[in-house]
ZAKEVO-477019 format. One record per residue: residue number from 1; x negated, y, z negated of N, C-alpha, C, CB in turn. Coordinates in steps of 0.02 Angstrom, whole numbers, plus 50000, padded with zeros to 5 digits. Atoms other than C-alpha are relative to their C-alpha. Glycine has a CB too. Example, Ala and Ser with C-alpha at 12.3 -4.5 7.8 and 13.67 -1.06 7.14 Angstrom:
2
<pt pos="1" n_c1="49955" n_c2="49941" n_c3="50000" ca_c1="49385" ca_c2="49775" ca_c3="49610" c_c1="49955" c_c2="50060" c_c3="50000" cb_c1="50050" cb_c2="50001" cb_c3="49938"/>
<pt pos="2" n_c1="50042" n_c2="49941" n_c3="50003" ca_c1="49316" ca_c2="49947" ca_c3="49643" c_c1="50039" c_c2="50055" c_c3="49963" cb_c1="49980" cb_c2="50023" cb_c3="50071"/>
//
This chain:
76
<pt pos="1" n_c1="50049" n_c2="49986" n_c3="50008" ca_c1="50536" ca_c2="48829" ca_c3="51328" c_c1="49966" c_c2="49939" c_c3="50074" cb_c1="49983" cb_c2="49996" cb_c3="49915"/>
<pt pos="2" n_c1="50001" n_c2="50026" n_c3="49958" ca_c1="50451" ca_c2="48798" ca_c3="51489" c_c1="49934" c_c2="49969" c_c3="49994" cb_c1="50018" cb_c2="50034" cb_c3="50046"/>
<pt pos="3" n_c1="50051" n_c2="50054" n_c3="50037" ca_c1="50309" ca_c2="48656" ca_c3="51507" c_c1="49925" c_c2="50061" c_c3="50006" cb_c1="49989" cb_c2="49900" cb_c3="50058"/>
<pt pos="4" n_c1="50034" n_c2="49963" n_c3="50024" ca_c1="50203" ca_c2="48806" ca_c3="51551" c_c1="49984" c_c2="50045" c_c3="49920" cb_c1="50010" cb_c2="50025" cb_c3="50040"/>
<pt pos="5" n_c1="49972" n_c2="49974" n_c3="50047" ca_c1="50238" ca_c2="48891" ca_c3="51388" c_c1="49972" c_c2="49969" c_c3="49921" cb_c1="50072" cb_c2="49990" cb_c3="50018"/>
<pt pos="6" n_c1="49990" n_c2="50065" n_c3="50026" ca_c1="50217" ca_c2="48736" ca_c3="51301" c_c1="49919" c_c2="49974" c_c3="49992" cb_c1="50051" cb_c2="49951" cb_c3="50053"/>
<pt pos="7" n_c1="50064" n_c2="50010" n_c3="49978" ca_c1="50032" ca_c2="48700" ca_c3="51381" c_c1="49960" c_c2="50060" c_c3="49972" cb_c1="49998" cb_c2="49993" cb_c3="50076"/>
<pt pos="8" n_c1="50017" n_c2="49977" n_c3="50043" ca_c1="49991" ca_c2="48860" ca_c3="51308" c_c1="49979" c_c2="50010" c_c3="49950" cb_c1="50010" cb_c2="50006" cb_c3="49999"/>
<pt pos="9" n_c1="49972" n_c2="50024" n_c3="50066" ca_c1="50038" ca_c2="48839" ca_c3="51159" c_c1="49952" c_c2="49953" c_c3="49977" cb_c1="50072" cb_c2="49968" cb_c3="50003"/>
<pt pos="10" n_c1="50072" n_c2="50051" n_c3="50004" ca_c1="49917" ca_c2="48695" ca_c3="51157" c_c1="49947" c_c2="50005" c_c3="49987" cb_c1="49980" cb_c2="49978" cb_c3="50040"/>
<pt pos="11" n_c1="50064" n_c2="49970" n_c3="50006" ca_c1="49773" ca_c2="48764" ca_c3="51224" c_c1="49971" c_c2="50038" c_c3="49924" cb_c1="50004" cb_c2="50052" cb_c3="50056"/>
<pt pos="12" n_c1="50017" n_c2="49969" n_c3="50068" ca_c1="49789" ca_c2="48897" ca_c3="51050" c_c1="49985" c_c2="49941" c_c3="49943" cb_c1="50066" cb_c2="50050" cb_c3="49976"/>
<pt pos="13" n_c1="49995" n_c2="50011" n_c3="50052" ca_c1="49809" ca_c2="48769" ca_c3="50922" c_c1="49947" c_c2="49952" c_c3="50016" cb_c1="50063" cb_c2="49990" cb_c3="49971"/>
<pt pos="14" n_c1="50073" n_c2="50048" n_c3="49976" ca_c1="49673" ca_c2="48652" ca_c3="51006" c_c1="49942" c_c2="50073" c_c3="49994" cb_c1="50008" cb_c2="49954" cb_c3="50111"/>
<pt pos="15" n_c1="50054" n_c2="49948" n_c3="50027" ca_c1="49556" ca_c2="48792" ca_c3="51000" c_c1="49989" c_c2="50031" c_c3="49949" cb_c1="49995" cb_c2="50041" cb_c3="50025"/>
<pt pos="16" n_c1="50000" n_c2="49979" n_c3="50052" ca_c1="49596" ca_c2="48858" ca_c3="50832" c_c1="49981" c_c2="49931" c_c3="49968" cb_c1="50061" cb_c2="50038" cb_c3="49983"/>
<pt pos="17" n_c1="50039" n_c2="50061" n_c3="50039" ca_c1="49558" ca_c2="48676" ca_c3="50776" c_c1="49946" c_c2="50010" c_c3="49998" cb_c1="50000" cb_c2="49936" cb_c3="50023"/>
<pt pos="18" n_c1="50070" n_c2="49991" n_c3="50003" ca_c1="49401" ca_c2="48676" ca_c3="50841" c_c1="49965" c_c2="50052" c_c3="49984" cb_c1="49980" cb_c2="49990" cb_c3="50045"/>
<pt pos="19" n_c1="50040" n_c2="49961" n_c3="50041" ca_c1="49347" ca_c2="48824" ca_c3="50783" c_c1="49999" c_c2="50008" c_c3="49918" cb_c1="50013" cb_c2="50056" cb_c3="50024"/>
<pt pos="20" n_c1="49988" n_c2="49975" n_c3="50067" ca_c1="49419" ca_c2="48793" ca_c3="50593" c_c1="49941" c_c2="49913" c_c3="50021" cb_c1="50100" cb_c2="50018" cb_c3="49945"/>
<pt pos="21" n_c1="50054" n_c2="50087" n_c3="50002" ca_c1="49305" ca_c2="48579" ca_c3="50641" c_c1="49925" c_c2="50056" c_c3="50005" cb_c1="50013" cb_c2="49916" cb_c3="50107"/>
<pt pos="22" n_c1="50038" n_c2="49950" n_c3="50016" ca_c1="49154" ca_c2="48720" ca_c3="50651" c_c1="49988" c_c2="50041" c_c3="49997" cb_c1="49979" cb_c2="50006" cb_c3="50002"/>
<pt pos="23" n_c1="50030" n_c2="49957" n_c3="50072" ca_c1="49139" ca_c2="48824" ca_c3="50537" c_c1="50022" c_c2="49925" c_c3="49948" cb_c1="50060" cb_c2="50103" cb_c3="49972"/>
<pt pos="24" n_c1="50024" n_c2="50071" n_c3="50058" ca_c1="49186" ca_c2="48666" ca_c3="50418" c_c1="49931" c_c2="49969" c_c3="50013" cb_c1="50055" cb_c2="49926" cb_c3="50008"/>
<pt pos="25" n_c1="50075" n_c2="50020" n_c3="49991" ca_c1="49013" ca_c2="48586" ca_c3="50484" c_c1="49959" c_c2="50049" c_c3="50002" cb_c1="49985" cb_c2="49965" cb_c3="50057"/>
<pt pos="26" n_c1="50065" n_c2="49964" n_c3="50023" ca_c1="48936" ca_c2="48741" ca_c3="50476" c_c1="49989" c_c2="50003" c_c3="49921" cb_c1="50002" cb_c2="50076" cb_c3="50028"/>
<pt pos="27" n_c1="50013" n_c2="50024" n_c3="50060" ca_c1="48985" ca_c2="48720" ca_c3="50298" c_c1="49920" c_c2="49981" c_c3="49973" cb_c1="50042" cb_c2="49945" cb_c3="49999"/>
<pt pos="28" n_c1="50047" n_c2="50066" n_c3="50026" ca_c1="48869" ca_c2="48566" ca_c3="50289" c_c1="49928" c_c2="50020" c_c3="50021" cb_c1="50023" cb_c2="49919" cb_c3="50041"/>
<pt pos="29" n_c1="50041" n_c2="49977" n_c3="49972" ca_c1="48709" ca_c2="48658" ca_c3="50379" c_c1="49969" c_c2="50064" c_c3="49950" cb_c1="50029" cb_c2="50014" cb_c3="50066"/>
<pt pos="30" n_c1="49977" n_c2="49952" n_c3="50026" ca_c1="48739" ca_c2="48829" ca_c3="50310" c_c1="49978" c_c2="50031" c_c3="49918" cb_c1="50061" cb_c2="49981" cb_c3="50010"/>
<pt pos="31" n_c1="50014" n_c2="49986" n_c3="50072" ca_c1="48639" ca_c2="48874" ca_c3="50137" c_c1="50035" c_c2="50050" c_c3="49981" cb_c1="49935" cb_c2="50013" cb_c3="49983"/>
<pt pos="32" n_c1="49992" n_c2="49930" n_c3="50030" ca_c1="48742" ca_c2="48992" ca_c3="50056" c_c1="49990" c_c2="50033" c_c3="49912" cb_c1="50069" cb_c2="50011" cb_c3="50019"/>
<pt pos="33" n_c1="50022" n_c2="49953" n_c3="50053" ca_c1="48710" ca_c2="49108" ca_c3="49922" c_c1="50067" c_c2="50020" c_c3="49957" cb_c1="49962" cb_c2="50069" cb_c3="50035"/>
<pt pos="34" n_c1="49956" n_c2="50010" n_c3="50036" ca_c1="48852" ca_c2="49085" ca_c3="49795" c_c1="50004" c_c2="50019" c_c3="49926" cb_c1="50006" cb_c2="49948" cb_c3="50010"/>
<pt pos="35" n_c1="50024" n_c2="49964" n_c3="50077" ca_c1="48884" ca_c2="49177" ca_c3="49630" c_c1="50027" c_c2="49959" c_c3="49978" cb_c1="50018" cb_c2="50074" cb_c3="49967"/>
<pt pos="36" n_c1="49961" n_c2="50058" n_c3="50064" ca_c1="49024" ca_c2="49050" ca_c3="49564" c_c1="49996" c_c2="49955" c_c3="50046" cb_c1="50087" cb_c2="50009" cb_c3="49963"/>
<pt pos="37" n_c1="50051" n_c2="50093" n_c3="49991" ca_c1="48981" ca_c2="48867" ca_c3="49548" c_c1="50065" c_c2="49944" c_c3="50066" cb_c1="50000" cb_c2="49931" cb_c3="49864"/>
<pt pos="38" n_c1="49938" n_c2="50021" n_c3="49947" ca_c1="49163" ca_c2="48858" ca_c3="49640" c_c1="49968" c_c2="49991" c_c3="50106" cb_c1="50073" cb_c2="50089" cb_c3="49987"/>
<pt pos="39" n_c1="50027" n_c2="49995" n_c3="49909" ca_c1="49095" ca_c2="48941" ca_c3="49795" c_c1="49943" c_c2="49966" c_c3="50029" cb_c1="49978" cb_c2="50072" cb_c3="50022"/>
<pt pos="40" n_c1="50044" n_c2="50068" n_c3="49978" ca_c1="48956" ca_c2="48796" ca_c3="49803" c_c1="50022" c_c2="49947" c_c3="50009" cb_c1="49957" cb_c2="49979" cb_c3="49961"/>
<pt pos="41" n_c1="49948" n_c2="50099" n_c3="49984" ca_c1="49075" ca_c2="48650" ca_c3="49824" c_c1="49985" c_c2="50022" c_c3="50093" cb_c1="50149" cb_c2="49991" cb_c3="49964"/>
<pt pos="42" n_c1="50010" n_c2="50038" n_c3="49898" ca_c1="49038" ca_c2="48572" ca_c3="50047" c_c1="50097" c_c2="50019" c_c3="49980" cb_c1="49956" cb_c2="49854" cb_c3="50029"/>
<pt pos="43" n_c1="49936" n_c2="49989" n_c3="49985" ca_c1="49229" ca_c2="48636" ca_c3="50092" c_c1="50038" c_c2="50049" c_c3="49946" cb_c1="50031" cb_c2="49933" cb_c3="50007"/>
<pt pos="44" n_c1="49960" n_c2="49987" n_c3="50071" ca_c1="49286" ca_c2="48755" ca_c3="49940" c_c1="50045" c_c2="50034" c_c3="50034" cb_c1="49965" cb_c2="50042" cb_c3="49932"/>
<pt pos="45" n_c1="49989" n_c2="49963" n_c3="49962" ca_c1="49312" ca_c2="48885" ca_c3="50066" c_c1="50098" c_c2="50008" c_c3="50064" cb_c1="49929" cb_c2="49981" cb_c3="50028"/>
<pt pos="46" n_c1="49924" n_c2="50017" n_c3="49963" ca_c1="49437" ca_c2="48788" ca_c3="50209" c_c1="50047" c_c2="49973" c_c3="49925" cb_c1="49992" cb_c2="49920" cb_c3="50075"/>
<pt pos="47" n_c1="49945" n_c2="49985" n_c3="50068" ca_c1="49526" ca_c2="48730" ca_c3="50036" c_c1="50019" c_c2="50048" c_c3="49983" cb_c1="49985" cb_c2="49986" cb_c3="49944"/>
<pt pos="48" n_c1="49988" n_c2="49944" n_c3="50025" ca_c1="49564" ca_c2="48878" ca_c3="49970" c_c1="50033" c_c2="50022" c_c3="50012" cb_c1="49974" cb_c2="50032" cb_c3="49997"/>
<pt pos="49" n_c1="49937" n_c2="49968" n_c3="49957" ca_c1="49622" ca_c2="48966" ca_c3="50133" c_c1="50050" c_c2="49942" c_c3="49999" cb_c1="49980" cb_c2="50024" cb_c3="50087"/>
<pt pos="50" n_c1="49957" n_c2="50033" n_c3="49972" ca_c1="49737" ca_c2="48796" ca_c3="50155" c_c1="50051" c_c2="50030" c_c3="49935" cb_c1="49981" cb_c2="49915" cb_c3="50017"/>
<pt pos="51" n_c1="49973" n_c2="49981" n_c3="50039" ca_c1="49812" ca_c2="48825" ca_c3="49979" c_c1="50028" c_c2="50071" c_c3="49984" cb_c1="49972" cb_c2="49978" cb_c3="49969"/>
<pt pos="52" n_c1="49952" n_c2="49947" n_c3="50013" ca_c1="49838" ca_c2="49009" ca_c3="49988" c_c1="50034" c_c2="49998" c_c3="50047" cb_c1="49982" cb_c2="50064" cb_c3="49990"/>
<pt pos="53" n_c1="49969" n_c2="50043" n_c3="49952" ca_c1="49919" ca_c2="48954" ca_c3="50148" c_c1="50091" c_c2="50011" c_c3="49979" cb_c1="49964" cb_c2="49911" cb_c3="49988"/>
<pt pos="54" n_c1="49942" n_c2="50037" n_c3="50012" ca_c1="50048" ca_c2="48859" ca_c3="50091" c_c1="50033" c_c2="50056" c_c3="49924" cb_c1="49974" cb_c2="49901" cb_c3="49982"/>
<pt pos="55" n_c1="49963" n_c2="49939" n_c3="50021" ca_c1="50074" ca_c2="48984" ca_c3="49930" c_c1="50040" c_c2="50049" c_c3="49989" cb_c1="49994" cb_c2="50013" cb_c3="50001"/>
<pt pos="56" n_c1="49981" n_c2="49929" n_c3="49962" ca_c1="50092" ca_c2="49125" ca_c3="50048" c_c1="50081" c_c2="50004" c_c3="50020" cb_c1="49953" cb_c2="50007" cb_c3="50077"/>
<pt pos="57" n_c1="49956" n_c2="50036" n_c3="49980" ca_c1="50219" ca_c2="49036" ca_c3="50121" c_c1="50045" c_c2="49995" c_c3="49951" cb_c1="49980" cb_c2="49947" cb_c3="50021"/>
<pt pos="58" n_c1="49949" n_c2="50008" n_c3="50057" ca_c1="50312" ca_c2="48966" ca_c3="49966" c_c1="50041" c_c2="50047" c_c3="49980" cb_c1="49975" cb_c2="49984" cb_c3="49946"/>
<pt pos="59" n_c1="50004" n_c2="49950" n_c3="50014" ca_c1="50314" ca_c2="49147" ca_c3="49892" c_c1="50049" c_c2="50050" c_c3="50054" cb_c1="49932" cb_c2="50007" cb_c3="49994"/>
<pt pos="60" n_c1="49958" n_c2="49976" n_c3="49944" ca_c1="50383" ca_c2="49219" ca_c3="50060" c_c1="50056" c_c2="49979" c_c3="49994" cb_c1="49980" cb_c2="49985" cb_c3="50060"/>
<pt pos="61" n_c1="49914" n_c2="50035" n_c3="50026" ca_c1="50540" ca_c2="49099" ca_c3="50031" c_c1="50036" c_c2="50027" c_c3="49971" cb_c1="50010" cb_c2="49946" cb_c3="49959"/>
<pt pos="62" n_c1="50000" n_c2="50003" n_c3="50068" ca_c1="50561" ca_c2="49120" ca_c3="49886" c_c1="50020" c_c2="50108" c_c3="50004" cb_c1="49903" cb_c2="49955" cb_c3="49958"/>
<pt pos="63" n_c1="49955" n_c2="49910" n_c3="49979" ca_c1="50578" ca_c2="49330" ca_c3="49906" c_c1="50032" c_c2="50003" c_c3="50042" cb_c1="49966" cb_c2="50063" cb_c3="50022"/>
<pt pos="64" n_c1="49984" n_c2="49999" n_c3="49960" ca_c1="50653" ca_c2="49300" ca_c3="50051" c_c1="50082" c_c2="50008" c_c3="49949" cb_c1="49969" cb_c2="49948" cb_c3="50050"/>
<pt pos="65" n_c1="49931" n_c2="50012" n_c3="50002" ca_c1="50812" ca_c2="49249" ca_c3="49953" c_c1="50005" c_c2="50060" c_c3="49932" cb_c1="50024" cb_c2="49906" cb_c3="49985"/>
<pt pos="66" n_c1="50008" n_c2="49946" n_c3="50030" ca_c1="50785" ca_c2="49382" ca_c3="49829" c_c1="49998" c_c2="50056" c_c3="50044" cb_c1="49950" cb_c2="49996" cb_c3="49963"/>
<pt pos="67" n_c1="49973" n_c2="49918" n_c3="49969" ca_c1="50762" ca_c2="49558" ca_c3="49949" c_c1="50081" c_c2="49967" c_c3="50049" cb_c1="49912" cb_c2="50050" cb_c3="50077"/>
<pt pos="68" n_c1="49953" n_c2="49977" n_c3="49945" ca_c1="50902" ca_c2="49492" ca_c3="50088" c_c1="50078" c_c2="50023" c_c3="49988" cb_c1="50002" cb_c2="49944" cb_c3="50044"/>
<pt pos="69" n_c1="49939" n_c2="49969" n_c3="50020" ca_c1="51057" ca_c2="49544" ca_c3="50109" c_c1="50071" c_c2="49958" c_c3="50036" cb_c1="49994" cb_c2="50083" cb_c3="50025"/>
<pt pos="70" n_c1="49931" n_c2="50036" n_c3="49955" ca_c1="51238" ca_c2="49483" ca_c3="50190" c_c1="49955" c_c2="50053" c_c3="50093" cb_c1="50130" cb_c2="50050" cb_c3="49952"/>
<pt pos="71" n_c1="50003" n_c2="49991" n_c3="49946" ca_c1="51235" ca_c2="49510" ca_c3="50376" c_c1="50028" c_c2="50045" c_c3="50027" cb_c1="50009" cb_c2="49962" cb_c3="50022"/>
<pt pos="72" n_c1="49947" n_c2="49947" n_c3="50036" ca_c1="51370" ca_c2="49641" ca_c3="50339" c_c1="49996" c_c2="50076" c_c3="49995" cb_c1="50003" cb_c2="49984" cb_c3="49934"/>
<pt pos="73" n_c1="50023" n_c2="49975" n_c3="50049" ca_c1="51284" ca_c2="49710" ca_c3="50231" c_c1="50012" c_c2="50090" c_c3="50010" cb_c1="49926" cb_c2="49970" cb_c3="49995"/>
<pt pos="74" n_c1="50007" n_c2="49910" n_c3="49994" ca_c1="51258" ca_c2="49898" ca_c3="50281" c_c1="50083" c_c2="50009" c_c3="50063" cb_c1="49885" cb_c2="50036" cb_c3="50058"/>
<pt pos="75" n_c1="49932" n_c2="49992" n_c3="50002" ca_c1="51470" ca_c2="49876" ca_c3="50369" c_c1="49986" c_c2="50030" c_c3="50079" cb_c1="50038" cb_c2="50050" cb_c3="49931"/>
<pt pos="76" n_c1="49996" n_c2="49989" n_c3="49946" ca_c1="51507" ca_c2="49879" ca_c3="50561" c_c1="50059" c_c2="50073" c_c3="50014" cb_c1="50016" cb_c2="49930" cb_c3="50028"/>
//
């Protein structure tokens, strides 16, 4: 991996981090009209999203073991 590719990745990671921080800070300022009590908690959506991604990754690892086949499954 060359330096220009690595710096490009750093740019996107930094941009996404700044975006997440801005959205979290806006959560303190914007008054939401929540239907459920949990939605009204400050930081609910960032925590919910993080937990959902972790669960999705763990489930995908389990599913990969279930549906994966040997490399020569279809024969050569």
